[in-house]
Structures are given as structure tokens and as C-alpha cells.
Residue, then its C-alpha position, 0 to 999 in steps of 0.5 A: m890724554e883722550t878720555p871718554s866723556t862721561t856724564p854724571f847720573p841724572s836724577e832718579s826723577d828723570r827716569d820716568e820721562g817719556v822719550e819725545p813723541g815722533g821721535a821714530a816717526q822723523p826718518i820715514l817722514a824724512v825720507i817721504i819728503t825727499t823722495a817727493v822733492l827729488y821726483f818733483a823737481r827731477d827738471i832742476l836736479i837731474p842737470l845738478a847731479v849731472a853736472s856734480l858728478l862731472a865735476v867729482i870725476f874730473s876733480p883729480i885731473a883738474s888738481r893735477l893741472d892746477r899746479f901747471v895751468g892754474s885753476l882757471v884755465s885747467s877748469v876750462l880745459v877739462v870742461v871743454t874735453a869733457v864736453m867734447f867728448i860726450a857730445g862727439i858720443g852722443y853724435f857718434l851713437t846717433i848716427e850709427l843707430t840709424s845706419v844700423a836701423v837701415q842695414i836691418t831693413d836689408y835682411t828681412d828675408n833671413i829674419a823671416a826664414k828664421i822665424t818660420a823654422l822655429r815655427g817649424s820646430t816647435p815640439e808637438w806638446l808645445q803646438r798643442i799648448e798653443d793650440g789649445v789656449k787659442d780654443v779656449e781664448q775662442r771660447l771665452q769671446k762673445p759673439a760679434i754684435k752686427p752694427k746697426r746701419s747708420t746713416p753717413s756723417t758729413v766730416i767738417q774740416v776745421p782749419s788750424t789756428d796753429s801759424g806756419l811759425e808755431q808748426v815750424i817751431r813745436p817739432t823743434l821744442p824738444i831739440l831745443s830744450g835739450m840743447v838749453e839743458g846741455l849748456f845748462i850742464m855745462v855751465l854748472f860743471f865749470f862753476l863747480l869745478h873752478g869753485r870746488k874749494d870754496l864751495r868746501d869751504r862753505l859747506v864746512r860753514l854750513t854744517a858748523r850752523v847746524r851742528i854737524t861734524l865735518s871737517a874741510e879735510g874730511i870733505a876734500t878726502a870723501a870727494g877724492a875718494v869718490g872722484h878717484y873711484l869713479l874715475l877709475f871706474s870710467v876708465t875701465n869701462v872704456g876699456y871694456g867698450v874697447a874689448i868689445g868692439s875688438a871682439m865685434w870686428l873679429l866676429g865680423l859684425p858691422n859697426p863695432a865701434l857702436w857697439g863698443a860704446i854701448a857696452a861701455l854705456f851700459r856697463f855703468i848700469p849694474y848688473v843689468g847693463v851688460p846683458v841689455a847691452a848684448l841684445l842688439p848686437a845680438f839681434v843684428a848677428f841673429a838678422v845678418f849671420p845664418g845658424w844661431s852661432k854668431s848670436l851665441q859668440v855675441l853674447g858669449s863675449f859680452v858675458i866673458a869679458d864683463q867677467v875678466v873685467g869684474y874679477c881681473v882688472e877692475p881688482f887690480l886697477i881699482g882696488r877694494g874700491i869704496g865698498l858699494s853692497p851688490l844688493a844696494l847697487l841693484v836697489s839703487a839702479m830700481f830706485w833712481s829708475w823709477l825716480w829719474g827714468l834713463p837718466g837716474l838708471l844711468l846715474a845709480t852707480s855714481l849716486t850711490a858711491c857718493l851716499k856711501v862715501a857721505g855715510d862714512y864721512i858724516p856722522a848724521l849720514g851714517f846710516l847710509a854707510i851701514l845700507l850701502g855698505a859691503e861690510g855688512a858683518l863688521e862687529d863694531c861699536d854699535d853691535y857692542y853697545r846693543s849687547l850691553l843694552e841686551l844685558d848680554v854682556s859675555g856677547a859683547q865681551n867677545i865682540a870687542i875680543r874677536y875686534c882686538d883681534k882682528h885691529g889691535l888694541e888701540p884701535t878697540f878702545d878708539n873705535v869700540l870702547i870709548p864711543a860706547v861709553s861716550l854714547a850711553g853718556d849721550e843717551r842717559i842725558e835725553n833718558h834714553i837708557s836707565q843709570e844702571n843700563q849706564r853703569l852696566i856699560n862703565d863696568t863692563t868697558v872697565a873690565l875689559v880694558k885690563e882684559l884685553g891688555d892681558r892678550f898683549r903682554k910682553p915677557r920680563t926684561a931687566a930694566r923696566l920703566r916703572i910708570l905710576g898712574i893716578c887720578a886727581p883728587g875728585e877726578v870720577h873719569r878713570l877709563g881713558l887712564q886706564m888705557l893709557l897705561e895698558l897701551l904703556r903696558r904692551a910697550g913693556a913699561a910697569a905701569n901701574l893705575l892707584d886706586e882712585s879711593k886713596s886720600p892725597d896722603e895715601i898717594r904720597e906714601f904709597v909714591k915714596r913706597y913705590a918710588p916710580d920713574l914717572v907719574f901721570i896725573s890725569c885730571t878732565m875736570a877744571e874743577c879738579v885742577p886745584a886739587a891736582a896743583e896741590l898734590v904735585r905740590c906735595l909730591k915735588v915736596d917729597s921727591p924732588g927728582l920726580t917726574i910728573i906729567c899732567g894730562g886730560r883737558g881739565a890739565w890742558s886748560e890750566g896747564a900754567e897752574l899744575l906747571k908752576a906747582g912743579a909739574s914736567q910737563i903737559c899733555e893734551s892727548r894719549s900720543d902726546v903722553r906717549r911721546s913724552v914717556r918715550l922721550y924720557a926713557l931715551w933720556r934716562s937710557v942715555s943719561r946712564s950709559a953716559g953716567f950723568g944724573q937725571q935729566h928732565f923736560r918742561g913745557k906745554g904740548p906735545t915734545d919731539d918724537v923719538p924711536r918706538d923702541a925707546v921705551e922697550s929697551s928701557s922697561g919690561a913687562p907690565g906690573q899688576q894693577s893696583 
């Protein structure tokens, strides 16, 4: 059974200890240092970021090819194809832009005529404002001072010290630098793609050393989510470019393939990419065609196609995506363009997506999911915990109830109540909250479990499975057991929780009178296992046919002792207990229908799963809590 880790209260003398100095300034200092490193190491980090993003985008394709040609061949094929495609786009854009620049010079007369027409159609009031501004500028200018006559100076030409070889190499240095950087990206892309599984395992071991919760499955899921999103987003942008190229061809604009490629490339820039991409073809239409209709049609084509893709194609192809906030995308574009220039602007959306997913799967980076996510109004554990710290009990209850109505009872336990209680225990250890705060959180949560369970009550039926929950003698953690019983009540069982203040003799007497079908004993503390084993032994003496299930971390660690005492089964988690209860209900139903006696099961670990309606068919409405 899963129970929250509630830590014993520190002594009263611990309250006056201050919070660790400098705790609030550490995140700000970390952001400043990270930004400085990103800026000064951009020559190294930009190629690394490009190669990493390419590896993430093409990982789904490489994984599919691995099944047929192996990891090495699939990585080579993907890298070669991607590099050839990107190089082809770069060469195509260079040639086509040069061609457009040459073509524009043939339409200088048309451009001059339109500019003259614009000046002639200027309204009178605007012309007066322009004349007034020019007059003020002339009055503010100081009278020119006549320069004194000076003797002509003699210019002595100093011969250049550069050799002929240096004069030839200097203009080619930027080209060579770009080629070396591109080769470096290509090689790095190959190694990241080919060794992605090894890198994942290394990252897991590294995070384990620094005590960050991260699993190989989590990394694979996160990488898959980012890769799937970026791949589909790239396909969508290519489709947008094809649509724009077709529209420009229908409008008769020269070089329609160029405008389609520019549109696909610039759509990676959030919000401002499409308007910027539309400016150059609109200017070409302004220069080539008479009138203004073609320019307006070009701008309209870009805007309409973007809206169709954004609101019709992307929701169907990509779905919800990864939940990026529009404001976060815009701020991210500004930040990365300031940090890395044009490469940062083109990589802004991809980098933001990676950071958002990292915040979803890495607890230490959870703040990134909050800052970059689109679900800003979602109320969860943090809102519940904060409301209780502010002594707003009714507000915290409303948050839990709304979450329960939207997501269900068990997700509310797992995502809101248990994390809040665990966080309160951790915060109390570090002396960040008082003992009264922790007690209020625990008491409110215990009351909420009962209140939320009442919202899912089921009508009574004739046959009910009677379950009695008992905390082991000396056990102080009862919240997990209470949650388990509420979930069993929701399934239709008559599940009762025995008061933890009762002595072992009182527990034995109550079990005799209540005559349950199942007894569940919760033991999360290892030091309580001997007392739990003694209680099991006594209950089996009183009722030899009684089925007893034990659960909790303590019971799981010392399961042999409890099984020897007479326990039927030891369960590690809440789901294991519910599977065992369903199996017991099915066995009881079968044995009753066949006229056999009651059967029992023994062992340590989860049992085979059975249909979920087994409990419901053998049990009725939940009983009242003792």
C-alpha cells in the first residue's frame, strides 16, 4: 500500500532556527551565470544545440529504421539525407535570392513611378506637418562655419605588409569557417543519433549521482515527445511552404519556389516569422506589377494560409502538442535572438519545447513547465499546499474538490493530497514551516479523504464484501490506508477503518463482533512489524479462516515474518491490494456458487489480475467509518 511519507515533528527548539541564508538569491544567481555561459560560449553551444535538435527531431525516424538495417546504417542514412536536404535548401536560397536581386533592378522605373504617385497623393494636412518638421529642423541647425584655408597635405602611400597569399585567403575565411562549423555539426549529429541510447544511460547515472529523480523511461518518453512534436511541426511548416509557393505561382509572382522555402523556414519563428517572410515577396509584387492589388494578395495569402494551418491542420496533425504558452514562445524568441542572434531566433521554438518537456519530466526543472506551459490556470498540489499555508482551509478544500470532479478520486489522492503531505514533511524537516502548519495540512487532508470519498458513493446491493482496515500497533501513518479504503468503498465494498487508538485486545474483540471477510493491516514502519506479526497471530487464533492482507513499506521489507504469523499475502502498493481484493471477491463468488468452502491465497507480491467488476458483483455500498 502506498502511504505518504509523513516525518515525525522536530522538537520545539528547532522552530527558531533561521532559513539558510542566500536561499532566495541562489536561483537568480544561477540564471545570471547560465545566461553568461550561453552568451560567451555561443560559438560552441550553437553547433551543439543545432546537432542536438536535429538528433531529437530525427530520432523517431532512426528508431524505425533500426529494425530493418541496424543502428549504424540507419544513423548514416538519416544524417546523410538530412545534411543533403539542408545543404540543398541553403544552396537554393542563395541562388534564388541572387536572382531576385538582379530582377528587381529591371523594375526601377515602376518603383520610382509608384513612389512619386505616393508623394503626389499625400493629404494636405500631412504635407503641412512634413513642411513644419522640416522648418523646425532648419531653424535648429547652426549656421555653417566657413572652413579656414589650409595648405594641401601630402599623402604618402604605405605599401601593404600583407602578402599575396594572405590577401587571397582573407576573403575566404568566413566561408571556410562556415564549412568547418557545418562539418562539425554533421559529425556531432551522427554521434548523438547513433549513441542516443548510451547517452540516455549516462544521463541517468549522472542524475542519480546528483540525486535528481530521472529514469531511462522518463528520458525516452521526453525525447520521444519532443522529437514527435518537432518532426510534425517541421512537416507542417513544409506543407505551409508548399501552399505559399503554389499561391505565389497562381498569382504570377516570379520565383514562387523561393517564397515557399522562405515561408517554411520563417514559420519556425513564432508569431513574427510569417509577417517577416511576407515582406520580401510583397515588395517584389510592388516592384513588378502595376497597382497595389498583387501586393495585398500576397500578404493575404500568407496570413490566410497561416491561419488555416494553425487552426485546422496543426490541431488535427499535432493535436495538443506539448502545451507551450504563446507568451512564453514570444518571450523565448526575444531572449534567444538577443543571446544568439538569427540562429537563436530560428531555434527558439525548438529550444523552448525541449525546456518545457524537461520541466515536465525532471522534478528539479519543474519551474520551467510552470513558466513555459499553457496550463497556467490549472490548480494542483502547489495551489492546495499554498492555500493551507495561508490558513485558507475552505479554499484548499475547493481546489481538491474541483480537481476531483475533473480528474477523479484516485488522481486527486496521487497528484494533490499525497504530494502536499509529503512536501509538508520535507518542509518541516528543513524548518521552513511550523509544526502547527504541518498539523493543519495533515488534519485537513485526512478530513478531505472522507469528504471526497462520499462524493462517489454507490447504492447498496444485497451482497457486500466486508473489509476492515487496521493500523499496526504503534503505526502513526494512517492516511494511505484511509485512501485505500475510500477507493474500495467506491468499488462497492463495505470498508471500515478501525480507530488507531484501540489496543490489541480491543481490536481482537471488534474483529470477532464485526466478522469481516478481509482484514487489511497497514504497517509502513519497520519497527512496528513485530507488533503487527503478533496481532496477525492473535487474529488467526481467534478466527482461523480469516483472510489477512498486510501492506506498506515495513510489511514488505519484513514479509516473511508476517507470512509466518499467518498473513495470507503481503502487498507492496495500493494497486496490489486492490488486485488481491478483486481476486478474493471472485474466489468467494465462485466458491459460493459451487458450494465449496472458502479458499485462501498465500504469498508475497501481486496476484494475477481479474475483472474489475469482481468486487462490485460481490459487494455493496460502502460502510460507515468507525
